[in-house]
N, C-alpha and C positions, 0 to 999 in steps of 0.2 A: 362588148355592143352586142344585145341579143337582138335577133330579128324575128319575126314571125314566120312560120311556115305560112304560104300561100295556100287557101283552103281546105284549112285544115280543122276548122271549127267544132270541137266534141262539147256534149254535155260534161261529161266526164273522162277525161283523159287516160290511158294508164298503159301499163308493158307495153312500153319500147322496145324494140331492136331492131339494129341494120343487119340487114342480109348480104353478108357479103359477095355471094355470086351473081345477087339479082342486083346489086347496091340500089337496095330501097331499103325506106327506113319504114318498119309496118308499127302500130300503133291499136289499140280499141278504145272508142266509147263505151265503157261499162252503161250509162245509161240511156245511150242510144241503141243499144244492142247490134253494134256494129264492128268490122274487123276494117282498117284502113292501112292503105299503102301509097307510098309514091312511083310514078312511074317518069323516069329520065334523070336527068340530073338535079340537083339538089340547087333552090336558088328560084328567082322569079319568072312564075309562071310554072314552077312544077307542077304535072298533073296529080292529082289526088284518086284513087280509086276506093270504093266502099263497097261492101259485102254485109248486106246484111243477115243480120243472126235470128234462130227463134228464141233465143234466151239469152240474159244477159249474160257478157263473159265477166271472169275474173283476170284470168293472166293468159299467156301463151307462149309458146316456144317454136323455131321450124323444125324440122324433120330432116334425119339426115339424106333422107329416100324420096325427098319431095313432101311440098305440103307443110300443114302445122299440127301442132295439138294445142287443143284450147278447152281450158276449163270453164265450161257451161255451170249453169248454174245447179243443175243435179247431177251432174258427172262430168269425167275428162272424156274430151274427144278427139277422134282422127278425121281429118281431111287430108285426102290426097292429092287434091288442086284447090286453087282459088277460087269459090263458091262453089267449089262441090260438096258431095253427099258426107253428112256426118254421124261417123259411126262411134258410138261409145264402145269406149273402151271399160272405163270401169264409173260405176254408180258412185255417188256420193253419200258419206255418210249422216251426211245432216238431214234436217229438215227443211226444203227449200221454200217452205211458206215464212220463213222468219229468216234463214241465212242462205247464203249464197256461197262461191269461190272467190276470192279477191286476188292481193299480189301471190307472183309464182315465175319459177323460168327452171330451168334446166341446169342440173349442175355438169360439171366437166367428165363425167362418166357416162352423160346421155340418159339419165332418170330425170323425169318429171317432177317437180315439188309444186304444191299450189295450197296456200293458206286459204283457212275460210275467216268470214264475217260475221256476229251475232247483229243485224240491220236492227232487230228490236231494239237494240242493248240492254237486254233483261239480263245477262250472266255473262259469263267469262268461259264461256263453251266453245269459241274458236279454238281452231287447230291447225298444226301443221303435217300436210302428207304428202307422200312420197308413192311415187307408181315407178318401178322398175320393170320396164318392156322386157327384161331376160325371165324376169322370176316367173317361176308358176303360177298361172291364173292370173298375174298383171293384175294383184287386189293392190286397192289404196291401203297404205301402211303408214298408221298415225304413229308422228316422230316427236312432236313437241305440243303444247298444250295450254292451258290457263291463259287464254288470249279474248280479246273479243274483237278486236279489228287486226287481222293476219297482214303486216306490210315488212317491207325492209329487209326481205330475205336477199342473201349474198354469200359466197362459197370462196373464203380465204384458203391460206395455207395453213391447215388441218384447226380451221376455225369456222363455225357457220353464223351466221350474223342471221337474228329475228327481232321483229319490234313487234309490240304490241302499241298500235298508235296511240289509243285515249291514255294509256298510264306514261305516254313521253319517255319511252324507255329501248333501246336497243339491247338485248342480250345477245352473248356471245356465247357456243356451243363448244367445247371440243369437240370435234367431228374426225370422224377414222374414216375415210373416202372410201378405199377397197371394202372392209366391212359395213361401212354406212352406219354406222356407230354414232352416237350423241351422246356427250358427256353432261353432269348437270349443268344447267347456264347459271353467268353471272350477268349482273347488271354492268353493263359493259359503258353505257354511256345514257345519265338522265338528264332531261330537259326541264325546266320550268312550267308549270302547267299554267294555264291563263289564269288572271285574277286581274278584280276589277280596276282598272285605273291605274293598271302598270304596264312597261312596254311588255310585248306578246312577241316571241321568238319565233312560234310555230310548235307542232309537233312532229316527230319522224312518219314521213311516209314510204314510199319507192326509194330504192337505192340501189346502186352500182359499184364495183371497184374499177381502178384504174390500172394500168401496168405496174405499177408502182405498190398495189396493193392497199391504197389509200381509198377510204369509204364515201362515197358520195351520197349524201342523201336530198331529199326534198323535205322542206317544212312548212307542212300543209297550214296553212292562215299566216304565215311567218314571210312570206314574198321574198323566199331566200333559198339559196341551195349553200348545202354546208360541206367541205373536205374535211374531213376527219382521218387521224391518224392510224393507221390500220390495227396497229399494235396498243397504244394507250387509248384512243379514241378522244383524243384533245383535238379543236380545231384546227384547221392548217390554215383554211381559206372561208371566207363565205362571203358569197355570190346574189347580190340582189337583182331578183328578177321582178320585170314588170307587173306582174300577176300576184295577188294575193294566195293562192292556192296551187302553186306547182305540186306535184303529183309522183313525178318518177320521172330521174335523170337514165340515158345511155350513154354511149359513146360508138359513132358512128362516120362514115365516109373512108374512103380507102385509105388512108394514113389512121383511123380511129381517132383522128384530134379534132373531130366538132361533136362538141355536146349539147346533146339535144334534151328538152325537159319539155313533160307533155304539162297540161293543165287541167284544171275544173272552171263550170262557170255555173255547176247545178247545185241551185239552194242560196246564191248569193244575192245580196240587197242590188236590188236596181242601181243605186247611187253609187255602189263600188262599180257595176259592169258598167257604168258610163264613164267614170272615169278609167276604167281599167279595158279598152276596146279587145285586147289580145287574149283576157280570160278565157281557156278551154283550146287555144290553139298551142301548136308546138312551137317551142320558142327552141334556136340555135345560134350558137357563137362556138368560137374558134378556142382551146386548150391548148394549154403549153405542152401537156404529156398527153399518150395516146391512152386509150381505155382496153379493157379486154375484148375480144373479139365474143362476141354469142358464144353460147355451149348449144349444141343440138340435142334433139330427142334421136336416141341412138335405137330404133327400131328395127 
């Protein structure tokens, strides 16, 4: 049974993670240019703090020495404290007039990854970048491309998962974590595109892994979250959600057995929003198995 988190309404919620030391849920409102976090026990009456940002954020991760690393439209920034100054660590390689950063997170070795999105939808020039804070110059390194909307990033055992949402395809790349090398991708799971008059299950958006290595993905416009077999990509479970556009799941709570899902309301028809008052809110419910803890930026 899904419950909507109090005071969590966003235009475009994304990039949620559970901060274990603070016992807080963090997430972004991309369209609203905000970072949000909970204060106090998760439940009825929980407090939500909002931090306005100067640009649209795409993704973020907690840093081991405190604060956050955040991908804003024109680059990757470091904030050492909530609401504090933002210091740019690396400039974006794209044109900020038509592109911005989108989905991303840290890998288990403390590197920050961020994909981009072509907002104008004029070409497949979106890419996936990695920022290694221990590398000389700390520049953004392109790792994958040929996409329009980067999403679905997750790090499995020897596999990196990455999605191009408009193509309805999740890719799997052989990944050597220590050397940080990617092999040629394969189409790991394809979904049916939208067709007039046919049922539509949605297109793959943000994702996370659970403790068993299963891949949980929000199906945008499909009103569901899928649990996929981490090896073969088959559907193990389909969880309907009370919003048309879930955007990204994560696991949290002290036992990592609360499944949180962000959602979107930006651009949705008025009649849909009237039927779905929780669109744009964070949804949560208990999970049968725990998820994986968030990976920290190791600077």
